[in-house]
N, C-alpha and C positions, 0 to 999 in steps of 0.2 A: 307062862301058862299057869292057870290056877285050877285046882280041883276043889269042888264044893260038896259038902255032905250035910243034908238037912236032918233034923230030928225034932221030936216034940209033938207031932201030929197025933190025932186020936179022935175018939167019939165023945162028944160032950153034949150037954143039954143047953137049950136056949137060955141066955143070961149068964152062962159060965164064962170062965176065962181060960186062956191057953197061951203058952209061950213057946214059940218056935225058935230053934237055934240053927245056925249054919256055920260050920267050921270050914275054914279054907286052909289049903296047903299048896305048896309047890311054887309060891311066888310071894313077893312082898305085899302083904295084905293091905297095908295103908295106901298103896298106890292105886287102889281100885274103888270106884263108886260101887255101892252094893244096892241091890233091889230085891224086893219080895214080889213075885208075880203070883197070880192064881188063875186057875182055869176050872170052871165048873162044866159039867157035862152039857154038851150042845152049845156052849158059849165060847166066845173068843177069850183068849188069854188077856188079862189086864194087869197093869202095874198097880199093886196095892199100896206100896210104900217104897221109898228110896232114901238113901243117906249118902252124903258126901264123904270124901276120903277121910277127913278128920272129924266127921260127925257134926259139923257146925251148921249144915243145911240139910233139911229133910223135905220130902214131898209125900203127900198122901192123896189118894183118890178120894173123890167126894163120898164114896160109899164107905170108906174106912176112917175118914177124918173124925177125930174125937173119940174113937174107940180103939184104934190101933196105935201102937208106938214102936217105931223102929229105933234101934240103938246099935252101937258097935263097941267092941273092946279090941282095939288094935294090938294090945299086948297078948291077947289070947286068940287072935286071928278068927274072931267070931262076930257074927251079926245076929241080932235078935229081933223077933217080932212079938211084942206083947199084945195080946188081943183080949179085950174085955167086952162084956155085954154082947156076946156072940149071938148071931141070928141064924136061922136055917139057911138064909141066902148067902151066908159066908161059907157054906159047904163047897169045897173045891180041893183040887190038888194045889199045894203051895210050893212054889219053886224059888230057890235062892239063885241070884244071878249077879255077875260081876262084869264091869267094863272099865277100861282105861279112860282117862280124860276126866272132865269135870261135870259134864252135863248129866242131870239125873233122869230126865224124862224126854220122851219124844225121839229117842235114838236107840239103835240096836245095842243089846247087851251081848257080850262075847262068850261068856262062860256060864254054864248052867249046872245046877245040881239035878239029882234024879227025882226030886219031888217028895212031898210028904202029904198024906191025905188028912184033911180036916173035915169031920162030919158033925154037923150041929143038928140035933133032933129037936123037934118042937114039943 
C-alpha cells in the first residue's frame, strides 16, 4: 500500500506557472504508475497526465498537452506536475494517484492523495 501527499497548489493568474508535487510513502515507489487527476466543480474527474514506473512513457489529456509536464524522481519517491500558461479552466482540485501494473490510462487507479486546490484567475 502507498500513501500520497500532494503539495504546491494555490491561487495564480492566467498565464502563470505552478508546480505540484506528490510524495509517496509506504511502498516501493518505482513499482507504481503515477497519475495526476483533476476535478472541477460540477465536472467529472479527468486524468490530466500519467507517467510510467521508470518515467519512459507519459500520457496527457488533450486539454493539458503542451502546457503540462509530468515527471518523477524515484530516488525521492516524488512525482511532479509542472503547469505553464495556466488558464481559468485549469481551476480544479488536483489529485495524485498510483496504481500497480503498466497501463497508464483507461484503468482504475488504486491509491489517492487528499488533493490540492489550484485556482487560476482571469
